N, C-alpha and C positions, 0 to 999 in steps of 0.2 A: 503493499499500499504505499502510495506515494503521497506526500505531504507537501503542498503548496505553500512555499513562504512568501507571504502575502509583505509587500513593503509598502511602506507609508509614501504617498505622494507627496514629494517636495517640490514648493513651488517657489520661483524666483520672487525674492522681497522686492527688489527693485529692478531699474532698467540697467541694461549692462555698459557700464563707462569705458569697456576699452577701446573703442571706436571713437568715442570723445578725446579722449587722452591723446591717442595717435593724431588727430588732426590738430589738436592745439600744438602738438610738439612739432608736428610739419611747419604750422605757420609761424611758430618762434622760429624755428631754424632759418626760415625763408626770411624772417625779418630780420635776423641777425647778420644774414649775408648782405642783405640789401643795404642795413646801416652801415656795415663794414667797406662797403664799395663808394657809397655816397659820403663817409664823413670826409670832412676837408681835410688835408694833410697839415699837420701841424709843423710849424717852422721852429727849429731850436733859435730864436734869434736874442741877442742879449741887447738890452736895451742900452743905447748910448750912454757913457757916464756925462752928466751935467756937471760944470764944476762947482764942487762942494766945497773946495779949498783944503779938503782933507788929504793930504798925500799926494804923490805924483798924478797927474792926469795923464791917460795913455794918449799917444800920439792919434790924429784923427784924419782920416780919408773919407772925403765926401764924394758919392755919385749920384747925380741930379738926373732920373728918368724921366724923360716926356714922351707923348707920344706924337709920331709923325703924321699929322693929316692926310698928306699927298698917299702916301705908301700903306699907312696902318700899321707900322713897325715902331720901334721905339729909338729915342735918341738918347745918348749918354753923354752927359757933360759934367766936369768937375776933375779936379786934380790934375790938371794938363792933358785931360783926354776929351777926346770927340769923336764918337762911333755912333755910327748910323746903323739900326737894325740888325744888328750880324753878331751873335754870342760868339762866333768862332774869331772875329776880332777882339772881341772883349777878353777872352782868354789869355793869349800872349801879351795884350796889353798890362793885365794885373799879374801876371807872371812878371814882365818887365818891372815893374812898380817894385815887388816883392824880392828881385833881384838888388834893385837900387836900394830899398832898405838895410837889405844885408852889406851890401859893398859900402855904405856910410856909417855900418857898424850899429844899425838900430836891430834890434830884435823882432822879427816880423809878429810874433805873437802877441807885441804890445801895441799893434798898430790896430785901431778901431775902425774899422770900413762901414761907414754909414750910407745905406742907399735911401734915398729921397725921392719917392715918388710924387709926380705932379697929380692935379685930381683926377684927372682923366685919362690918366692911364689905366691900361688894361693891366687885369692882376696876373695874367700868364707872363707878361712882359717883366713885371717884378720878380716873378719866380725864376724866370731865366737868368736875369742878373744875380739873383741872389745863388742859384745853382753854380753858375760860372764862378763865383766869388770864392764860393767853398773848392772848388777844383781848382783853384788857382793857390789853394791852401791857406786862404786868410781864415784864421780860427776866430777872431772876434767880429762878425757881422751881425749888424744891427741893423733895423729900419726904422727909419726917422719919421718924425712928423713931417707931412706936406708944409712947404712957406709957400 
């Protein structure tokens, strides 16, 4: 004689949350990836030293960046430089300045390079000048206020 064992019927007490958690995690990963790509790059610039009268002030070299309305490129002036719209010309010019500082017995790491963009300059031009200054091995590059 066989005895049938009857099991008690179990009912789910609530909705299954597994699909909801999966969807939320996929959306979270998507937002993290989009946020990482859309986030602006952070410039590690030091603010220019303003004469406080405490200790020796670093040497300062100033580059003014303006927009060339005719070509849409940039114009760099200052510190004996006049360069129109070409980062390829700026790099050797800055490297020449670096060599001139070394020849004069000045430690190039003490030279404060200040980039001063005009009000109407495209941000990409300022970044191009900034990156070129770093490639020229200037360690103290700052973004100055527009005059």
